[in-house]
C-alpha positions in Angstrom: 0.0 0.0 0.0 1.5 3.3 -1.1 1.8 6.4 1.1 2.0 9.9 -0.4 5.8 10.2 -0.6 6.1 6.7 -2.2 3.3 7.6 -4.7 4.9 10.9 -5.5 8.3 9.2 -6.2 6.6 6.5 -8.3 4.9 9.2 -10.4 8.1 11.2 -10.8 10.0 8.1 -11.9 7.4 7.2 -14.5 6.4 10.6 -15.7 5.9 10.5 -19.5 8.4 12.4 -21.6 5.7 13.5 -24.0 2.4 14.9 -22.7 0.4 12.6 -25.0 2.1 9.4 -23.8 0.4 9.1 -20.3 1.6 7.2 -17.3 2.3 3.4 -17.6 -0.9 1.4 -17.0 0.6 -0.3 -13.8 1.0 3.1 -12.1 -2.7 4.1 -12.0 -4.2 1.4 -9.7 -1.9 1.9 -6.7 -2.1 5.7 -7.0 -5.9 5.5 -7.2 -6.1 3.3 -4.2 -4.2 6.0 -2.2 -6.4 8.8 -3.7 -9.5 7.0 -2.7 -8.2 6.5 0.9 -7.3 10.2 1.1 -10.7 11.2 -0.2 -12.4 8.9 2.4 -10.4 10.7 5.1 -11.9 14.0 3.9 -9.0 15.4 2.0 -10.1 17.3 -1.1 -8.9 16.4 -4.5 -7.0 19.6 -5.0 -4.8 18.9 -1.9 -4.2 15.3 -3.0 -3.2 16.4 -6.5 -0.8 19.0 -5.1 0.8 16.4 -2.7 1.3 13.9 -5.5 2.6 16.5 -8.0 -0.2 15.8 -10.4 -2.8 17.9 -12.2 -6.2 17.8 -10.5 -7.8 17.1 -13.9 -5.5 14.0 -14.3 -6.7 12.6 -11.0 -10.4 13.4 -11.8 -10.0 11.7 -15.2 -8.4 8.6 -13.6 -11.3 8.4 -11.1 -14.0 8.8 -13.7 -12.5 6.5 -16.4 -11.3 3.1 -15.2 -8.1 1.8 -16.8 -8.6 -0.2 -20.0 -8.4 -3.9 -19.9 -4.8 -5.2 -20.0 -5.8 -7.6 -22.8 -5.7 -11.3 -22.5 -5.4 -12.6 -19.0 -4.4 -16.1 -17.8 -7.3 -18.4 -17.0 -7.4 -21.8 -15.3 -8.9 -24.5 -17.4 -10.9 -27.1 -15.5 -12.7 -30.2 -16.8 -16.4 -29.8 -17.4 -18.4 -31.0 -14.4 -20.1 -34.3 -14.8 -23.9 -34.5 -14.7 -24.9 -36.5 -11.6 -28.6 -36.7 -12.2 -30.1 -37.7 -15.5 -31.8 -35.0 -17.5 -35.1 -35.7 -19.4 -34.6 -35.9 -23.1 -36.8 -32.9 -23.8 -34.6 -30.7 -21.5 -31.3 -31.7 -22.9 -29.6 -29.0 -24.9 -29.6 -29.4 -28.6 -26.4 -27.3 -29.1 -23.1 -28.6 -28.0 -19.9 -26.7 -28.0 -17.6 -27.5 -30.9 -14.6 -29.7 -30.4 -11.3 -27.8 -30.0 -10.2 -24.7 -28.2 -12.3 -21.6 -27.6 -10.7 -18.2 -27.5 -12.6 -15.3 -26.0 -11.2 -11.8 -26.2 -11.7 -9.1 -23.4 -14.0 -7.3 -25.8 -16.2 -10.4 -26.0 -15.3 -11.8 -29.4 -15.4 -15.6 -29.4 -13.7 -18.1 -31.6 -14.8 -21.8 -31.2 -13.4 -25.0 -32.5 -9.8 -23.9 -33.0 -6.8 -26.2 -33.0 -3.6 -25.1 -31.3 -2.0 -23.6 -34.4 -5.2 -21.6 -35.2 -5.4 -20.4 -31.6 -1.8 -19.2 -31.6 -2.3 -17.5 -35.0 -5.4 -15.8 -33.7 -3.7 -14.6 -30.5 -0.8 -13.2 -32.5 -3.2 -11.3 -34.7 -5.2 -9.9 -31.8 -2.3 -8.7 -29.7 
């Protein structure tokens, strides 16, 4: 958990060289955690921004606009659970998932039935 001096040092170390570059994505979450704690203690946003050496507008934007998804994230694959009780024929699903790998992007795009080479190719095109 960051305190104000550590957060200020982090922001100074990672300050972008060009105004349009922005801070690295990994900087925002710990700084926002500190900002939210300070706000909860009753410190106003202007004072927090001054103590961190940031523009108040930057902090307001960070608070109002959550960071974008980092892209693909690791997932743990588990075998499908086994059905313990029999399901009546009229209730059994008619659609089954295709054989192979399924790739789901953070934006919700889904590719079903891929083999390993196809999944690797799709990942390389999406990143």
